[in-house]
Chimera marker file (.cmm) of the C-alpha trace (Angstrom):
<marker_set name="trace">
<marker id="1" x="-11.411" y="1.262" z="-1.437" r="1" g="1" b="0" radius="0.5"/>
<marker id="2" x="-8.478" y="0.366" z="0.768" r="1" g="1" b="0" radius="0.5"/>
<marker id="3" x="-10.509" y="1.098" z="3.891" r="1" g="1" b="0" radius="0.5"/>
<marker id="4" x="-13.482" y="-0.864" z="2.547" r="1" g="1" b="0" radius="0.5"/>
<marker id="5" x="-11.339" y="-3.952" z="1.911" r="1" g="1" b="0" radius="0.5"/>
<marker id="6" x="-9.736" y="-3.632" z="5.332" r="1" g="1" b="0" radius="0.5"/>
<marker id="7" x="-13.116" y="-3.456" z="7.095" r="1" g="1" b="0" radius="0.5"/>
<marker id="8" x="-14.500" y="-6.463" z="5.203" r="1" g="1" b="0" radius="0.5"/>
<marker id="9" x="-11.414" y="-8.556" z="5.946" r="1" g="1" b="0" radius="0.5"/>
<marker id="10" x="-11.376" y="-7.610" z="9.637" r="1" g="1" b="0" radius="0.5"/>
<marker id="11" x="-14.996" y="-8.749" z="9.954" r="1" g="1" b="0" radius="0.5"/>
<marker id="12" x="-14.155" y="-12.181" z="8.508" r="1" g="1" b="0" radius="0.5"/>
<marker id="13" x="-10.969" y="-13.191" z="10.331" r="1" g="1" b="0" radius="0.5"/>
<marker id="14" x="-10.129" y="-14.312" z="13.882" r="1" g="1" b="0" radius="0.5"/>
<marker id="15" x="-7.072" y="-12.016" z="14.104" r="1" g="1" b="0" radius="0.5"/>
<marker id="16" x="-8.257" y="-8.599" z="12.847" r="1" g="1" b="0" radius="0.5"/>
<marker id="17" x="-5.132" y="-6.887" z="14.188" r="1" g="1" b="0" radius="0.5"/>
<marker id="18" x="-3.037" y="-8.772" z="11.600" r="1" g="1" b="0" radius="0.5"/>
<marker id="19" x="-5.044" y="-7.564" z="8.583" r="1" g="1" b="0" radius="0.5"/>
<marker id="20" x="-2.914" y="-5.398" z="6.312" r="1" g="1" b="0" radius="0.5"/>
<marker id="21" x="-3.842" y="-3.821" z="2.979" r="1" g="1" b="0" radius="0.5"/>
<marker id="22" x="-1.256" y="-2.278" z="0.654" r="1" g="1" b="0" radius="0.5"/>
<marker id="23" x="-2.191" y="-0.113" z="-2.293" r="1" g="1" b="0" radius="0.5"/>
<marker id="24" x="-0.127" y="-0.345" z="-5.491" r="1" g="1" b="0" radius="0.5"/>
<marker id="25" x="-1.144" y="2.145" z="-8.169" r="1" g="1" b="0" radius="0.5"/>
<marker id="26" x="-0.486" y="1.611" z="-11.843" r="1" g="1" b="0" radius="0.5"/>
<marker id="27" x="-1.309" y="3.768" z="-14.842" r="1" g="1" b="0" radius="0.5"/>
<marker id="28" x="-4.768" y="2.362" z="-15.421" r="1" g="1" b="0" radius="0.5"/>
<marker id="29" x="-5.441" y="0.180" z="-12.420" r="1" g="1" b="0" radius="0.5"/>
<marker id="30" x="-5.039" y="-0.165" z="-8.689" r="1" g="1" b="0" radius="0.5"/>
<marker id="31" x="-3.875" y="-3.349" z="-7.004" r="1" g="1" b="0" radius="0.5"/>
<marker id="32" x="-4.896" y="-3.965" z="-3.405" r="1" g="1" b="0" radius="0.5"/>
<marker id="33" x="-2.747" y="-6.567" z="-1.664" r="1" g="1" b="0" radius="0.5"/>
<marker id="34" x="-4.512" y="-8.147" z="1.298" r="1" g="1" b="0" radius="0.5"/>
<marker id="35" x="-2.415" y="-9.882" z="3.944" r="1" g="1" b="0" radius="0.5"/>
<marker id="36" x="-3.929" y="-11.808" z="6.850" r="1" g="1" b="0" radius="0.5"/>
<marker id="37" x="-2.655" y="-14.263" z="9.456" r="1" g="1" b="0" radius="0.5"/>
<marker id="38" x="-1.779" y="-17.671" z="7.927" r="1" g="1" b="0" radius="0.5"/>
<marker id="39" x="-4.622" y="-19.407" z="9.762" r="1" g="1" b="0" radius="0.5"/>
<marker id="40" x="-7.139" y="-16.846" z="8.429" r="1" g="1" b="0" radius="0.5"/>
<marker id="41" x="-6.336" y="-17.219" z="4.717" r="1" g="1" b="0" radius="0.5"/>
<marker id="42" x="-8.993" y="-19.904" z="4.276" r="1" g="1" b="0" radius="0.5"/>
<marker id="43" x="-11.642" y="-17.696" z="5.838" r="1" g="1" b="0" radius="0.5"/>
<marker id="44" x="-10.891" y="-14.885" z="3.409" r="1" g="1" b="0" radius="0.5"/>
<marker id="45" x="-10.845" y="-17.183" z="0.371" r="1" g="1" b="0" radius="0.5"/>
<marker id="46" x="-13.815" y="-19.362" z="1.327" r="1" g="1" b="0" radius="0.5"/>
<marker id="47" x="-14.992" y="-22.610" z="-0.209" r="1" g="1" b="0" radius="0.5"/>
<marker id="48" x="-14.136" y="-22.689" z="-3.897" r="1" g="1" b="0" radius="0.5"/>
<marker id="49" x="-13.117" y="-19.020" z="-3.649" r="1" g="1" b="0" radius="0.5"/>
<marker id="50" x="-16.647" y="-17.753" z="-3.142" r="1" g="1" b="0" radius="0.5"/>
<marker id="51" x="-15.823" y="-15.248" z="-0.401" r="1" g="1" b="0" radius="0.5"/>
<marker id="52" x="-12.802" y="-13.932" z="-2.322" r="1" g="1" b="0" radius="0.5"/>
<marker id="53" x="-14.980" y="-13.477" z="-5.404" r="1" g="1" b="0" radius="0.5"/>
<marker id="54" x="-17.613" y="-11.614" z="-3.375" r="1" g="1" b="0" radius="0.5"/>
<marker id="55" x="-14.964" y="-9.338" z="-1.868" r="1" g="1" b="0" radius="0.5"/>
<marker id="56" x="-13.593" y="-8.579" z="-5.337" r="1" g="1" b="0" radius="0.5"/>
<marker id="57" x="-17.102" y="-7.818" z="-6.609" r="1" g="1" b="0" radius="0.5"/>
<marker id="58" x="-17.854" y="-5.355" z="-3.799" r="1" g="1" b="0" radius="0.5"/>
<marker id="59" x="-14.506" y="-3.565" z="-4.135" r="1" g="1" b="0" radius="0.5"/>
<marker id="60" x="-14.843" y="-3.417" z="-7.931" r="1" g="1" b="0" radius="0.5"/>
<marker id="61" x="-18.322" y="-1.915" z="-7.608" r="1" g="1" b="0" radius="0.5"/>
<marker id="62" x="-16.969" y="0.764" z="-5.264" r="1" g="1" b="0" radius="0.5"/>
<marker id="63" x="-14.123" y="1.500" z="-7.676" r="1" g="1" b="0" radius="0.5"/>
<marker id="64" x="-16.473" y="1.697" z="-10.653" r="1" g="1" b="0" radius="0.5"/>
<marker id="65" x="-17.956" y="4.823" z="-9.081" r="1" g="1" b="0" radius="0.5"/>
<marker id="66" x="-14.568" y="6.502" z="-9.496" r="1" g="1" b="0" radius="0.5"/>
<marker id="67" x="-13.989" y="5.030" z="-12.992" r="1" g="1" b="0" radius="0.5"/>
<marker id="68" x="-11.044" y="2.969" z="-11.766" r="1" g="1" b="0" radius="0.5"/>
<marker id="69" x="-10.131" y="-0.662" z="-12.255" r="1" g="1" b="0" radius="0.5"/>
<marker id="70" x="-9.215" y="-2.498" z="-9.058" r="1" g="1" b="0" radius="0.5"/>
<marker id="71" x="-7.666" y="-5.902" z="-8.539" r="1" g="1" b="0" radius="0.5"/>
<marker id="72" x="-7.638" y="-7.580" z="-5.120" r="1" g="1" b="0" radius="0.5"/>
<marker id="73" x="-4.822" y="-10.018" z="-4.455" r="1" g="1" b="0" radius="0.5"/>
<marker id="74" x="-4.797" y="-12.198" z="-1.365" r="1" g="1" b="0" radius="0.5"/>
<marker id="75" x="-1.220" y="-12.686" z="-0.260" r="1" g="1" b="0" radius="0.5"/>
<marker id="76" x="-0.137" y="-15.612" z="1.946" r="1" g="1" b="0" radius="0.5"/>
<link id1="1" id2="2" r="1" g="1" b="0" radius="0.2"/>
<link id1="2" id2="3" r="1" g="1" b="0" radius="0.2"/>
<link id1="3" id2="4" r="1" g="1" b="0" radius="0.2"/>
<link id1="4" id2="5" r="1" g="1" b="0" radius="0.2"/>
<link id1="5" id2="6" r="1" g="1" b="0" radius="0.2"/>
<link id1="6" id2="7" r="1" g="1" b="0" radius="0.2"/>
<link id1="7" id2="8" r="1" g="1" b="0" radius="0.2"/>
<link id1="8" id2="9" r="1" g="1" b="0" radius="0.2"/>
<link id1="9" id2="10" r="1" g="1" b="0" radius="0.2"/>
<link id1="10" id2="11" r="1" g="1" b="0" radius="0.2"/>
<link id1="11" id2="12" r="1" g="1" b="0" radius="0.2"/>
<link id1="12" id2="13" r="1" g="1" b="0" radius="0.2"/>
<link id1="13" id2="14" r="1" g="1" b="0" radius="0.2"/>
<link id1="14" id2="15" r="1" g="1" b="0" radius="0.2"/>
<link id1="15" id2="16" r="1" g="1" b="0" radius="0.2"/>
<link id1="16" id2="17" r="1" g="1" b="0" radius="0.2"/>
<link id1="17" id2="18" r="1" g="1" b="0" radius="0.2"/>
<link id1="18" id2="19" r="1" g="1" b="0" radius="0.2"/>
<link id1="19" id2="20" r="1" g="1" b="0" radius="0.2"/>
<link id1="20" id2="21" r="1" g="1" b="0" radius="0.2"/>
<link id1="21" id2="22" r="1" g="1" b="0" radius="0.2"/>
<link id1="22" id2="23" r="1" g="1" b="0" radius="0.2"/>
<link id1="23" id2="24" r="1" g="1" b="0" radius="0.2"/>
<link id1="24" id2="25" r="1" g="1" b="0" radius="0.2"/>
<link id1="25" id2="26" r="1" g="1" b="0" radius="0.2"/>
<link id1="26" id2="27" r="1" g="1" b="0" radius="0.2"/>
<link id1="27" id2="28" r="1" g="1" b="0" radius="0.2"/>
<link id1="28" id2="29" r="1" g="1" b="0" radius="0.2"/>
<link id1="29" id2="30" r="1" g="1" b="0" radius="0.2"/>
<link id1="30" id2="31" r="1" g="1" b="0" radius="0.2"/>
<link id1="31" id2="32" r="1" g="1" b="0" radius="0.2"/>
<link id1="32" id2="33" r="1" g="1" b="0" radius="0.2"/>
<link id1="33" id2="34" r="1" g="1" b="0" radius="0.2"/>
<link id1="34" id2="35" r="1" g="1" b="0" radius="0.2"/>
<link id1="35" id2="36" r="1" g="1" b="0" radius="0.2"/>
<link id1="36" id2="37" r="1" g="1" b="0" radius="0.2"/>
<link id1="37" id2="38" r="1" g="1" b="0" radius="0.2"/>
<link id1="38" id2="39" r="1" g="1" b="0" radius="0.2"/>
<link id1="39" id2="40" r="1" g="1" b="0" radius="0.2"/>
<link id1="40" id2="41" r="1" g="1" b="0" radius="0.2"/>
<link id1="41" id2="42" r="1" g="1" b="0" radius="0.2"/>
<link id1="42" id2="43" r="1" g="1" b="0" radius="0.2"/>
<link id1="43" id2="44" r="1" g="1" b="0" radius="0.2"/>
<link id1="44" id2="45" r="1" g="1" b="0" radius="0.2"/>
<link id1="45" id2="46" r="1" g="1" b="0" radius="0.2"/>
<link id1="46" id2="47" r="1" g="1" b="0" radius="0.2"/>
<link id1="47" id2="48" r="1" g="1" b="0" radius="0.2"/>
<link id1="48" id2="49" r="1" g="1" b="0" radius="0.2"/>
<link id1="49" id2="50" r="1" g="1" b="0" radius="0.2"/>
<link id1="50" id2="51" r="1" g="1" b="0" radius="0.2"/>
<link id1="51" id2="52" r="1" g="1" b="0" radius="0.2"/>
<link id1="52" id2="53" r="1" g="1" b="0" radius="0.2"/>
<link id1="53" id2="54" r="1" g="1" b="0" radius="0.2"/>
<link id1="54" id2="55" r="1" g="1" b="0" radius="0.2"/>
<link id1="55" id2="56" r="1" g="1" b="0" radius="0.2"/>
<link id1="56" id2="57" r="1" g="1" b="0" radius="0.2"/>
<link id1="57" id2="58" r="1" g="1" b="0" radius="0.2"/>
<link id1="58" id2="59" r="1" g="1" b="0" radius="0.2"/>
<link id1="59" id2="60" r="1" g="1" b="0" radius="0.2"/>
<link id1="60" id2="61" r="1" g="1" b="0" radius="0.2"/>
<link id1="61" id2="62" r="1" g="1" b="0" radius="0.2"/>
<link id1="62" id2="63" r="1" g="1" b="0" radius="0.2"/>
<link id1="63" id2="64" r="1" g="1" b="0" radius="0.2"/>
<link id1="64" id2="65" r="1" g="1" b="0" radius="0.2"/>
<link id1="65" id2="66" r="1" g="1" b="0" radius="0.2"/>
<link id1="66" id2="67" r="1" g="1" b="0" radius="0.2"/>
<link id1="67" id2="68" r="1" g="1" b="0" radius="0.2"/>
<link id1="68" id2="69" r="1" g="1" b="0" radius="0.2"/>
<link id1="69" id2="70" r="1" g="1" b="0" radius="0.2"/>
<link id1="70" id2="71" r="1" g="1" b="0" radius="0.2"/>
<link id1="71" id2="72" r="1" g="1" b="0" radius="0.2"/>
<link id1="72" id2="73" r="1" g="1" b="0" radius="0.2"/>
<link id1="73" id2="74" r="1" g="1" b="0" radius="0.2"/>
<link id1="74" id2="75" r="1" g="1" b="0" radius="0.2"/>
<link id1="75" id2="76" r="1" g="1" b="0" radius="0.2"/>
</marker_set>
């Protein structure tokens, strides 16, 4: 899931070398923290959050295979 999120984000941004994903595991869920360059935040979020929602949907679908709950947070 971490690798999937990283690949999606790198495809969207202008500075793929600055994409960083951290995995924080809880008891029942996994939190993926996505960090990108400040000028790329808008590209990852998209208009009205549509791209961010699509990213969350794809990552959640991948996690559902493993019976895990995943939350994607976009950090500034």
